[in-house]
Each structure stands twice: as structure tokens, then as C-alpha cells.
C-alpha positions as a printed NumPy array, in Angstrom:
array([[ 38.759,  77.749,  71.879],
       [ 42.55 ,  77.366,  71.722],
       [ 44.101,  75.826,  74.799],
       [ 46.267,  78.892,  75.534],
       [ 43.318,  81.208,  75.394],
       [ 41.398,  78.976,  77.777],
       [ 44.273,  79.027,  80.251],
       [ 44.509,  82.819,  80.218],
       [ 40.772,  83.134,  80.527],
       [ 40.616,  80.9  ,  83.527],
       [ 43.192,  82.614,  85.746],
       [ 40.477,  84.874,  87.12 ],
       [ 38.39 ,  81.887,  88.148],
       [ 38.88 ,  81.122,  91.874],
       [ 39.559,  77.485,  91.039],
       [ 42.847,  78.53 ,  89.367],
       [ 44.088,  81.009,  91.989],
       [ 46.28 ,  78.456,  93.852],
       [ 48.027,  77.543,  90.581],
       [ 48.695,  81.178,  89.759],
       [ 49.974,  81.797,  93.281],
       [ 52.355,  78.856,  92.928],
       [ 53.628,  80.214,  89.592],
       [ 54.207,  83.662,  91.112],
       [ 56.07 ,  82.165,  94.064],
       [ 58.274,  80.141,  91.719],
       [ 59.155,  83.23 ,  89.733],
       [ 59.873,  85.227,  92.865],
       [ 61.877,  82.342,  94.273],
       [ 64.103,  82.243,  91.225],
       [ 64.659,  86.   ,  91.472],
       [ 65.521,  85.67 ,  95.148],
       [ 67.888,  82.801,  94.404],
       [ 69.621,  84.837,  91.7  ],
       [ 69.953,  87.801,  94.064],
       [ 71.395,  85.594,  96.794],
       [ 73.892,  83.971,  94.436],
       [ 75.008,  87.402,  93.237],
       [ 75.338,  88.581,  96.851],
       [ 77.528,  85.605,  97.808],
       [ 79.749,  86.09 ,  94.745],
       [ 80.144,  89.8  ,  95.436],
       [ 80.961,  89.122,  99.09 ],
       [ 83.842,  86.933,  97.931],
       [ 85.069,  89.649,  95.553],
       [ 84.922,  92.365,  98.189],
       [ 86.752,  90.359, 100.854],
       [ 90.04 ,  89.559,  99.159],
       [ 88.817,  88.543,  95.721],
       [ 89.975,  91.735,  93.992],
       [ 93.507,  93.05 ,  94.373],
       [ 94.947,  96.537,  94.965],
       [ 96.13 ,  98.681,  92.069],
       [ 97.292, 102.256,  91.728],
       [ 94.732, 104.226,  89.738],
       [ 96.974, 106.53 ,  87.701],
       [ 99.479, 105.737,  84.976],
       [103.062, 105.978,  86.24 ],
       [106.489, 104.464,  85.828],
       [108.726, 102.796,  88.4  ],
       [111.922, 104.78 ,  88.867],
       [113.513, 102.513,  91.485],
       [112.808,  98.984,  92.699],
       [114.148,  98.535,  96.211],
       [113.739,  95.73 ,  98.716],
       [110.992,  97.447, 100.678],
       [109.339,  99.653,  98.041],
       [108.955, 100.785,  94.469],
       [109.544, 104.477,  93.824],
       [106.736, 105.443,  91.445],
       [107.121, 108.393,  89.078],
       [103.969, 110.444,  88.409],
       [105.781, 113.316,  86.735],
       [104.077, 112.777,  83.358],
       [107.093, 113.967,  81.387],
       [108.124, 116.753,  83.764],
       [111.806, 116.909,  84.634],
       [113.004, 116.959,  88.213],
       [114.791, 120.236,  87.436],
       [111.394, 121.937,  87.122],
       [111.275, 122.867,  90.809],
       [111.961, 120.791,  93.892],
       [110.642, 117.226,  93.471],
       [107.715, 116.251,  95.687],
       [107.822, 112.806,  97.281],
       [104.616, 111.452,  98.82 ],
       [105.452, 108.93 , 101.514],
       [102.446, 106.643, 101.775],
       [101.708, 104.849, 105.061],
       [103.39 , 101.543, 105.741],
       [100.947, 100.512, 108.412],
       [ 99.117,  97.519, 107.011],
       [ 97.517,  98.831, 103.821],
       [ 98.888,  99.51 , 100.36 ],
       [ 99.924, 102.843,  98.876],
       [ 96.669, 102.839,  96.922],
       [ 95.468, 105.192,  99.672],
       [ 97.333, 107.97 ,  97.806],
       [ 96.152, 106.934,  94.338],
       [ 92.768, 105.475,  95.098],
       [ 90.488, 105.888,  92.124],
       [ 90.467, 107.76 ,  88.836],
       [ 88.971, 111.144,  89.686],
       [ 89.489, 110.547,  93.418],
       [ 93.244, 110.434,  93.837],
       [ 95.671, 112.481,  95.893],
       [ 98.366, 112.026,  93.24 ],
       [ 96.038, 113.277,  90.504],
       [ 95.009, 116.218,  92.698],
       [ 98.595, 117.29 ,  93.359],
       [ 99.496, 116.996,  89.695],
       [ 96.455, 119.071,  88.699],
       [ 97.566, 121.692,  91.249],
       [100.837, 122.149,  89.369],
       [103.159, 119.754,  91.188],
       [105.297, 118.639,  88.25 ],
       [108.037, 116.34 ,  89.563],
       [105.868, 114.028,  91.647],
       [106.718, 110.646,  93.185],
       [105.146, 108.046,  95.485],
       [106.544, 105.317,  97.729],
       [104.735, 102.051,  97.009],
       [105.603,  99.817,  99.968],
       [105.928,  96.041,  99.641],
       [104.305,  93.474, 101.872],
       [106.955,  91.889, 104.083],
       [108.051,  88.343, 103.333],
       [109.567,  85.813, 105.724],
       [113.123,  86.903, 104.908],
       [112.223,  90.484, 105.906],
       [110.997,  89.639, 109.418],
       [114.067,  91.216, 111.086],
       [113.944,  94.519, 109.185],
       [113.677,  97.486, 111.546],
       [112.838, 101.18 , 111.191],
       [116.405, 101.952, 110.063],
       [115.965,  99.713, 107.004],
       [112.962, 101.741, 105.882],
       [114.581, 105.09 , 106.64 ],
       [117.636, 104.053, 104.626],
       [115.577, 103.137, 101.578],
       [113.514, 106.345, 101.829],
       [116.837, 108.205, 101.962],
       [117.968, 106.335,  98.831],
       [114.84 , 107.571,  97.044],
       [115.509, 111.183,  98.045],
       [119.128, 110.99 ,  96.934],
       [118.068, 109.483,  93.623],
       [115.756, 112.472,  93.135],
       [118.635, 114.914,  93.577],
       [119.074, 114.945,  97.335],
       [116.384, 117.467,  98.308],
       [112.596, 117.111,  98.159],
       [109.285, 118.415,  99.368],
       [108.211, 115.533, 101.595],
       [104.517, 114.68 , 102.082],
       [103.941, 112.163, 104.866],
       [100.579, 110.429, 105.207],
       [ 99.687, 108.787, 108.546],
       [102.586, 106.444, 109.457],
       [104.446, 107.864, 106.471],
       [104.312, 111.171, 108.341],
       [106.266, 110.115, 111.405],
       [108.731, 108.409, 109.091],
       [109.046, 111.635, 107.074],
       [109.543, 113.589, 110.301],
       [112.301, 111.185, 111.348],
       [114.132, 111.64 , 108.084],
       [113.732, 115.432, 108.223],
       [115.193, 115.439, 111.736],
       [118.079, 113.175, 110.69 ],
       [118.854, 115.029, 107.444],
       [117.201, 118.473, 107.634],
       [119.012, 119.779, 104.534],
       [117.333, 117.126, 102.398],
       [113.776, 118.333, 103.098],
       [112.734, 121.638, 101.512],
       [109.243, 121.501, 103.042],
       [107.228, 119.017, 105.04 ],
       [103.527, 118.142, 104.856],
       [102.176, 115.935, 107.637],
       [ 98.634, 114.621, 107.172],
       [ 97.071, 112.504, 109.911],
       [100.577, 111.779, 111.222],
       [101.026, 110.867, 114.921],
       [104.088, 112.904, 115.896],
       [103.284, 113.03 , 119.613],
       [101.444, 109.74 , 120.09 ],
       [100.428, 110.555, 123.654],
       [ 98.715, 113.858, 122.843],
       [ 94.947, 113.832, 123.041],
       [ 94.527, 110.134, 123.794],
       [ 92.301, 108.182, 121.428],
       [ 91.297, 104.505, 121.186],
       [ 94.292, 103.332, 119.159],
       [ 96.874, 104.864, 121.467],
       [ 94.937, 103.733, 124.524],
       [ 94.835, 100.157, 123.231],
       [ 98.556, 100.033, 122.424],
       [ 99.54 , 101.552, 125.743],
       [ 97.307,  99.289, 127.82 ],
       [ 98.125,  95.99 , 126.099],
       [101.343,  94.339, 127.38 ],
       [104.25 ,  93.87 , 124.978],
       [103.902,  90.107, 125.373],
       [100.562,  90.374, 123.575],
       [102.254,  91.922, 120.535],
       [105.175,  89.521, 120.718],
       [102.744,  86.592, 120.665],
       [101.017,  88.022, 117.583],
       [104.341,  88.299, 115.792],
       [105.397,  84.819, 116.872],
       [102.136,  83.342, 115.576],
       [102.878,  84.997, 112.219],
       [106.277,  83.364, 111.945],
       [108.086,  86.605, 112.771],
       [105.73 ,  88.848, 110.779],
       [102.835,  90.993, 111.895],
       [100.257,  89.567, 109.521],
       [ 98.011,  92.007, 107.733],
       [ 94.908,  89.943, 108.423],
       [ 95.501,  90.346, 112.156],
       [ 95.642,  94.125, 111.81 ],
       [ 92.571,  94.156, 109.564],
       [ 90.614,  92.296, 112.234],
       [ 91.796,  94.818, 114.822],
       [ 90.692,  97.806, 112.739],
       [ 87.308,  96.234, 112.103],
       [ 86.872,  95.538, 115.797],
       [ 87.149,  99.272, 116.469],
       [ 83.791,  99.628, 114.657],
       [ 82.273,  96.123, 114.755],
       [ 78.68 ,  97.059, 113.919],
       [ 79.752,  98.797, 110.724],
       [ 82.021,  96.006, 109.503],
       [ 80.313,  92.845, 110.687],
       [ 76.665,  93.829, 110.248],
       [ 75.902,  97.028, 108.386],
       [ 78.278,  96.566, 105.456],
       [ 76.639,  93.232, 104.603],
       [ 73.154,  94.719, 104.866],
       [ 74.222,  97.596, 102.622],
       [ 75.666,  95.199, 100.051],
       [ 72.487,  93.124,  99.932],
       [ 70.337,  96.231,  99.524],
       [ 72.532,  97.57 ,  96.685],
       [ 73.445,  94.294,  94.979],
       [ 71.752,  95.418,  91.74 ],
       [ 73.168,  98.979,  91.815],
       [ 76.268,  99.101,  89.549],
       [ 77.365, 102.575,  90.708],
       [ 77.236, 101.57 ,  94.377],
       [ 79.059,  98.307,  93.675],
       [ 81.804, 100.124,  91.774],
       [ 82.506, 102.358,  94.77 ],
       [ 82.395,  99.406,  97.156],
       [ 84.857,  97.454,  95.018],
       [ 87.28 , 100.399,  94.852],
       [ 87.294, 100.619,  98.63 ],
       [ 87.657,  96.856,  99.03 ],
       [ 90.682,  96.784,  96.706],
       [ 92.462,  98.904,  99.272],
       [ 90.898,  97.982, 102.61 ],
       [ 90.482,  94.213, 102.308],
       [ 94.039,  93.541, 101.105],
       [ 96.358,  94.349, 104.021],
       [100.153,  94.151, 103.946],
       [102.291,  92.037, 106.262],
       [104.873,  93.938, 108.333],
       [108.289,  92.814, 109.646],
       [107.852,  91.672, 113.212],
       [110.93 ,  93.501, 114.462],
       [109.768,  96.759, 112.824],
       [106.291,  96.367, 114.277],
       [107.44 ,  95.674, 117.832],
       [109.878,  98.597, 117.665],
       [107.081, 100.937, 116.604],
       [104.669,  99.72 , 119.286],
       [107.252,  99.962, 122.065],
       [109.285, 103.03 , 121.157],
       [106.708, 105.247, 119.435],
       [103.321, 104.358, 120.89 ],
       [104.18 , 103.12 , 124.353],
       [107.22 , 105.275, 125.179],
       [106.673, 108.154, 122.718],
       [110.408, 108.422, 122.091],
       [110.197, 110.5  , 118.907],
       [108.292, 113.33 , 120.585],
       [110.638, 113.124, 123.58 ],
       [113.733, 113.443, 121.385],
       [115.029, 110.008, 122.379],
       [114.399, 107.891, 119.278],
       [117.599, 106.74 , 117.567],
       [117.443, 106.604, 113.775],
       [120.349, 105.661, 111.51 ],
       [122.792, 105.943, 114.388],
       [121.741, 109.365, 115.719],
       [119.279, 110.561, 118.327],
       [116.54 , 112.337, 116.416],
       [115.759, 115.851, 117.604],
       [112.654, 117.243, 115.92 ],
       [113.913, 120.743, 116.754],
       [116.374, 120.265, 113.883],
       [113.433, 120.587, 111.484],
       [113.097, 124.24 , 110.468],
       [111.633, 123.962, 106.965],
       [108.142, 125.23 , 105.989],
       [105.511, 122.995, 107.549],
       [101.906, 122.156, 106.609],
       [ 99.87 , 120.144, 109.142],
       [ 96.546, 118.538, 108.242],
       [ 94.175, 116.752, 110.646],
       [ 90.669, 115.304, 110.529],
       [ 88.143, 116.65 , 113.019],
       [ 86.619, 113.189, 113.558],
       [ 89.838, 111.194, 113.178],
       [ 89.906, 108.482, 115.865],
       [ 93.138, 106.91 , 114.552],
       [ 95.339, 110.023, 114.764],
       [ 93.773, 112.785, 116.817],
       [ 94.476, 116.42 , 115.767],
       [ 96.684, 117.158, 118.819],
       [ 98.993, 114.317, 117.775],
       [ 99.491, 115.988, 114.381],
       [ 99.661, 119.595, 115.527],
       [102.284, 118.737, 118.15 ],
       [104.794, 119.025, 115.286],
       [104.403, 122.818, 115.373],
       [105.778, 123.01 , 118.93 ],
       [108.341, 120.215, 118.612],
       [109.862, 121.449, 115.362],
       [111.574, 124.839, 115.065],
       [109.898, 126.08 , 111.912],
       [109.205, 129.835, 112.293],
       [105.508, 130.374, 113.091],
       [104.9  , 132.358, 109.908],
       [106.008, 129.302, 107.892],
       [103.614, 126.886, 109.618],
       [100.136, 126.194, 108.291],
       [ 97.568, 124.111, 110.134],
       [ 94.208, 122.9  , 108.861],
       [ 91.449, 120.767, 110.343],
       [ 88.974, 119.299, 107.876],
       [ 85.683, 117.474, 108.48 ],
       [ 85.722, 113.702, 108.572],
       [ 87.905, 110.891, 109.789],
       [ 91.296, 109.396, 109.087],
       [ 90.953, 107.79 , 105.671],
       [ 89.067, 110.807, 104.334],
       [ 92.217, 112.913, 104.781],
       [ 93.882, 111.079, 101.909],
       [ 91.113, 109.832,  99.65 ],
       [ 87.922, 111.605, 100.701],
       [ 86.345, 113.408,  97.747],
       [ 85.635, 116.582,  99.736],
       [ 89.157, 116.952, 101.155],
       [ 90.703, 116.218,  97.768],
       [ 88.503, 118.866,  96.206],
       [ 88.724, 121.579,  98.867],
       [ 92.053, 121.182, 100.724],
       [ 94.707, 119.309,  98.77 ],
       [ 94.731, 121.741,  95.789],
       [ 95.782, 124.455,  98.264],
       [ 98.494, 122.153,  99.633],
       [ 99.644, 121.47 ,  96.066],
       [ 99.909, 125.205,  95.346],
       [101.804, 125.639,  98.628],
       [104.248, 122.9  ,  97.579],
       [104.929, 124.459,  94.196],
       [105.836, 127.729,  95.921],
       [108.617, 126.081,  97.954],
       [112.24 , 126.46 ,  96.893]])
């Protein structure tokens, strides 16, 4: 009998069971080793190994010190209606939040809704020579973008980009045809919430020490650690379990990598800007009180009388709905020109959640195209 045949015939003989068991364990061990190696490699990719990128084709209209002004008009001329400028948050993450993934992008959604002349602020990470930039520097460059677009825009402010948009609308009300505020803390003391509570309870020396340790910058990795510590179980335990369980699932990995491109690559902020925001907006709430000074003038939100659309997340623990909806009482837009909407989900879902992009932002896009 051939030797191979004898070997196969004998595996059912008890004498050979230990050898077969050893062979099975070796095979399983190699599979486990391969899985573990893949897991470690993917962990490295997800935590800083892949870099942010805007999902949709665009051109850069202006390159300024703090931002690129990105043009999503796709051949449309600015004369075809009032241009729409989306002011992405400058709060530690990139502007990818507004152009997250092909098929799941706020910019794509607005364009599909008929917004022709469409632009996005793509904020730069601060470098050492920018450590003394303050809020005025960013307002001035946002103003330069608006003037370059003809001097009057529909302004869409996301999160931090919302209070910045509100500041500019209060400073130059004639330059803003309509204002959309999504997840934007206009009255930072309204409704409470863990983020506001933390900033109010921590002494300014704590924030000054953070900036000093970053060489005059508020380092993005510090902020990323702070955000993760708001939900430690999810970020330090469950996300690693989920990755291991789905390590051989290409569709799951693709979604995880898209999120990591944005979330795991934070921006550094100028220390002076950061301390000004913590002290004057979150601790003392000066914008809502009408006492914040921007570009040489006290900013009075009552000067804003343009059509207003306010969007909040029902489960948002970063910017609570009352902080957003406070704009309706602080600004002097006639009530019949104010729209308010609360959608399911949390903060990030307001800008890149598939459901909100599908169900809410097309209506906002149609509302924007109707503005003159």
C-alpha cells in the first residue's frame, strides 16, 4: 500500500489521534497568528496611520494662512444665486467632517439639493509660528473668504464653526443672507452638559498648563484624549473588541477606516485662540451676553436679522439643543423666518450621519436655494 494511503487510513486509529490533534492545533495556531498580526497592523492604521482627506473633487479658490477655501461648485458660477459657504468646525478635527465619505457627505448632499455655488473652509493645523493667533485672526480670514465670493453669502456654521459664523453675522450683518447653525453652542451656559461643566469647573491654570506643555499650542492629541475620556469604555475597550471581531470583514473595516481618517487625526490649535475661547465663551459666555469683542466691536447678536435655520441633535452631549436654539431668542430674526429642527442622534451625526444627511440636510439645502 502506498505510504500516503496508509497515513490517511490510520488517522482513525486511536494510536494516531494525538498526532492529528497536534496537526490541527498547528493549523489553528497559524490562523490565530495571522489574525493577530492583521489586528495589530490595522490598529496602527486606525490610530494615526491613515490621514484625512476630503471625499469629493473640488478646487482651492484661496490659500490663506489659517485655511484653504475649497470650491465645490462643479462649474456653477457664483452669480447663480447667493453663494453658500460651509464653515467647518475649527475645534480639533479636520474639515473632513463636512465631506466625510463618498455617498455620505454634507457637501455632496447640499449640491444634490440644488446648492450651486458651494464652498467649504478647510482649516489648517496650527504651527509654532501661529501660537499667538486669536479669534480675530480667524474672523478676518473668514471675512476675506466672504468678500472674495462677492461680499454676501448663505453661511452654514457647524459646531464651533457656528459660533464663529454667528460672530461674523453680528459684526457684518449685511454680508450674511441667511444663517444655518448646526450643533453650534451660541449660549454655552444653556442646558448644562458635560463639556460645559468640565470647562467651567476646571481652573484657567489647568488650560494654561496644557498650552504651555504644547509650546504655546493646544495639541490635538491632548484634545483627542479628552474626548475619548468622555466615553472611556467605548474608546479604550469596546472599539478594540469590535475591531478584533470584524478583522476579516472588509465592509466593516472600510467604515472604520473612514471614521479613523477624521477622528484619529486631530488638529493643533493656537494657544492664545484656545485660551480665549475657554475663558470668554465657555466660562464667561460673553457672546450670548453681548460682551464679546470681535474685530474691534462689541458683538450684539440682536444685529442678526436674516433667515435662520437651527439644527440640534436630541442625544448631543457636546452641544445640547438649548445651546443651539438660544440663537432664536438672542438674534432678531422674525419668528416666521426661523426654523428649528431636532434630529435623533448625537453631535457628529448632525454633520455626517447617514440618516440626517438623507432626511434633514436636503430640506436645508432647498431652504438655502430659496434665499435671496
